[in-house]
C-alpha positions, 0 to 999 in steps of 0.5 A: 668359280663353278665350284663356288657357285655349287656351294653357294646354291647348296647352301641356299638350299639348306637354308630354305629347307631349315626354314620350311622345316621350322615352318612345319614344326608344330607348336608343342601347346595346343588347343583341342576338344572344344565343347559346348555344354560338354557336347561336340557341336551340338544342334539343339542347344537350349539356351542362348548363353551356352558355356564353352570349354577346351583342353590344353594339350602339350608335347611330352616332356613340357611340364607346369603348363598352366593357362593364363589367358584365353582369346575366344572369337565367336562368328556367324559364319565359318568363313569369318571364324576361319578369318578370326573375324568374332562378329558375335563375340570377341573377348580376351580374358586373363583367367586359368578357366577352360571349362564352363565359360559362359558366352557373353556376346551379341544376344543370340536368337532361335535357329543360329549357327555359331562358330567358335575358336580359342587360343590360349597363353600359358606359363610355357608359351602360346597356342596357335588358334584351335580349329573351328568348332560349332553349336546351333541354338535351337528353337527356344520359344513356343513361338518359334515353332510352326505347324502342329502335333500330328498323328492318330489318337486312337488304335487301329482294329487289329490293335490290342490295348491290354496289359500286353498292348500292341499298337502299330506304327504310324507312317507319315509323309509329305512332299515339297519343292525347294529352290537352288542355292540353299545356304542352310537347312535344319530339321527340328523334330520331336517324335513321341514316343520314338521316331525315325525320320527320312528326307529323300529316302536317306535316314536322318540320324546322323549327327555332325560327328557321324554318329547314328542315333537310335530309340530317340528321343530321350524319355522324359515326363511328357507332362513337363518336358518334351525333347526335340532333336535338331539336324543339319540336312542342307546336303539332303535337300534336292528340288523335289523332296519327300519328308517321312517319319514313323513313330514308335511307341516308346514311353509315351504310349506306355508298355502296359495299357489298362494295367493299374491305372492309379500306378502307371502313368499313361501319356497318349498315342504317338505324335510328331511335330517338326520344323524343317527350316530352309534358308536360301543364299538370297535371304528368303526362308521357308519352313516345312512343318507338320500339319493336316495335309500330311499323309498317314498310314497305320497299316505298315510293317511295325504291328507292334513295338513294346519295350517290355514285349518286343517287336513285331514286324510283318514284311507283307506289309512293307511299304516300299519306297514310302519315303521317296518322292515317287511313292503313291500315297493316294490311298493313304488317309490324312494326318489328324491334329492330335492332342498336344503333350503339355510339357515344354519342348526343350532341345536335347542337351544329352546325346541320344542312345546309339549302337556303342559296339557290335558283338557276334555270338560265342556259340549257336547250338540246335536244341529241339529244333530251336536255335540257342545263341549264346552272345557270351556276354550279358548286354542290352540291345538288339539282335540283327540277322540276315534272312533268306529262302522264305515262304510268305507267312513264315515266321522267325521268333526270337525269345531272349533271355539272360541265362539257360537252365540245366537242359541248355534251354533259355530260363526266363522267370526272372523276366516276369511278364515281360515277353521280350520276344521279336517276330519277323513275318516273311513276304516270301522275297527275302534274299539276304535280307537285313532285318533288326527291330526299330523301337525296342531293346532287350537285356540278354545274353542268350536267344531262342530262334524258331522258324521253319526249317526252310528259312535261313538265318545268318550273320547274327550280330548283337548290337550293344545300345546305351547313351552315346558318352565316352568312356573315362577310365580303364583298369587292369590289374593282376588280380583276376577277380578285381578285373571280372568285377570291373568288366562286369561293372562297366557292362551293368552300367552302360546296359542301364543307361537308356536316356535316363539311369534305370534298374534293368534292362530286361524284365517288366520294370526298367524303371528309373529308381532313384535309390540305385544311384545315391552313391552309384553315381560317383563310381559310374562318373569314373567310368563313363562321361555321364555329365550330360546324362545326369544333368538331365536326370536331375531335372527329371527328379525335380520336374517330378517333385510335389508341390509339398516337396515329396520326391518319388521313388522313380523319376521321371514318374512313370510309376506314381511312387510317392512313398515318402521314404528318406534314402531313395530321394537323396539321389537328387542331392548326391547326384548334384554333388557328383556333378560339382565334384567330378565335372566342376559344373555348379550350375545344377546345384545352384538351380536345384538346390531349392528343391533339395531345401524344399524336400528336406523341409517336408521331411522335417515337417512330416516325420521328424520327432525328437530330432529323428526322422522315423520314415523309410520303406525299402530298407535296403 
C-alpha cells in the first residue's frame, strides 16, 4: 500500500514537472526589434502618424514563415499596454506588412507617450505578444513651445572674430522647485550650434537605450530647419532643481568668420530654447522654459570651440558646481532674448552622434621633447587623457595629423588652414583629471602632444565619433586585399557620418558635398543602417533647392555653391532610390519627387540643346 502511494506521488510529480516544463517552453515564433520610424523608442517623433515596424524571429529549423496577420495595440500608459488595453489604437489586419505600418488610431497631440505591442499570425503558427515599446510625440507646432531663444548676440572682449575665429562658450542656468508625485517629466531642447544640458549636476545626454549623445543636435540649414531633442528626465527631478546648459558654436556660429562672406553662410551667435514639461499625478502641469530670468556667464573654461581649429580649455576659469542648486550665480549676468533662427523647429528623426568605440594608442614615441601618438588607425573623434602634476598656466597642446613625415614628425599640409589643435591650460589642481574637448572632433591617426616636463599625461584614449546606427553587414574573405578594402571603407564612411554625410573629417572643408554620394549611398547602406541619416539629408537637399529648381553642390548650403552642374545634384534622386530599394521606404520618394522633377525641368530649360545637356563643372 505504501509502495503504491509512493508510485502515485512520483507519477503526480512527474506530471506536474512536465506541465511546468511545457509552460516554460518558449514560443518558437517571436516578435522583436520594435521600431518607430526605424528608431528604438524615440522621444522626439515629429509626426502624429508615425510608421511602425517589427521583426519575426523563429527557432532554427522552422522554415517558410510568412506573416498572414498582425494584431497591434497602442496604449496611453505602459500599464494599459501590459494589460493589452489599446485605448489609442487596437487593430487586427490581414497583411504580410511588418514595416512602415502607419499609425491610424486616435489623433495624437504634442508631448504624448505611446506604448505599443504587436503579435502576429504566420504560416507556421502564432507568436506571443511582443514586449512593450514606446514612442513620444514631440512638440509639433510653434504654439506648443513656451519660452524664448536666449543667449548673447555679440562677442566678448577676449573673443576673436577672424578667419581662425575664437568664440567662448556661453554657460546658462536657472533654478526651480517641483512638487512630489511626478508622473512624467520631458525635456525638449534645441541648443545652437551645439549644447550640453544638465539637471542637478547630471548630464542629460542618455536616450532611452542608454546611449550617450555628443555634438548634438545634428547640423542643418538653420534658416529652414532647427532640430530639437527630447529626453525623459522624470527620475532626475527633485524638490529643488538646477537646470543648466552650455552652448558650443558648431555650424551655427560658422568656423571661419569674416572670410568670403559671399561664399560662407553665417547664421548668428549660439542660443538655446528649451521646454521642461513636468506632469504631476494629480493632473497639474508645469513648464520650465528659457527666458530672460536665466543667468548667463560667457567667461567660463571653454575659451574657443571651432570645428576646423579645435578647442581651447582654460581650467583656471572652471565654474565648479555651476550645474547644481548650491552654486552662487549672483555675479552672473542675465541672459538676453536673442534673434531667433528662422528655421522651423523639428524633432530629431535621426539619432545624434555618439562615441561608437574607444581605441588605445598603438605606440607613443618621444620626438624632440614632444610625444608622437599613433592610434594605429585613421579615425574621426577626439583624444581623452588624464592630467596631473601641473602648475597654474601649464599648457598641454595636442596637434592632430593623418600621417607623419620621413623624420617621424606629424605632417599637416593636407589640413590646409585647419589648425586642428586642442589646448588645455592647467589650474594647478589637476590630480589624474580626465579631460577631452566638448564641441569639436578631429580626423587623425597621429597626435603630437607638447607640455612642460613636469606635467604628466596618461591613459590616452581615442574616442571614435559618428552617428549612432547599427552595422548591417560584415565581410571577411581569404583575400587580404579585399579585407583591407572593406576595412578602410567602413572606417572611411563612419568617419564622414556627422549628422550628414561629409567629404572629409580633417581639413578646412568637411562639407556635405552631394557628388560624393551619387552612387556611394548604395554601398554605404550595406555597411550601416543609414536610412534615417539619408532621410534627414534628402530634406537638407530639398531645403537648399532654389525656386528655379537649381540644386546646390553642398547641402545644407553652408557654402553658397550653386554651379548648376549636372552630376552632383543627382545625389537627390539616387538617395531617394536607395531609401526605396534598401529600406522599402517610399515616403521620401513620394514627398520629394516634385523637387527632382523641378530640377530636371530647370536643366532642360537652361542647358538642353539638340537633346543634349552641355553643362558640368567638376568633371570627376
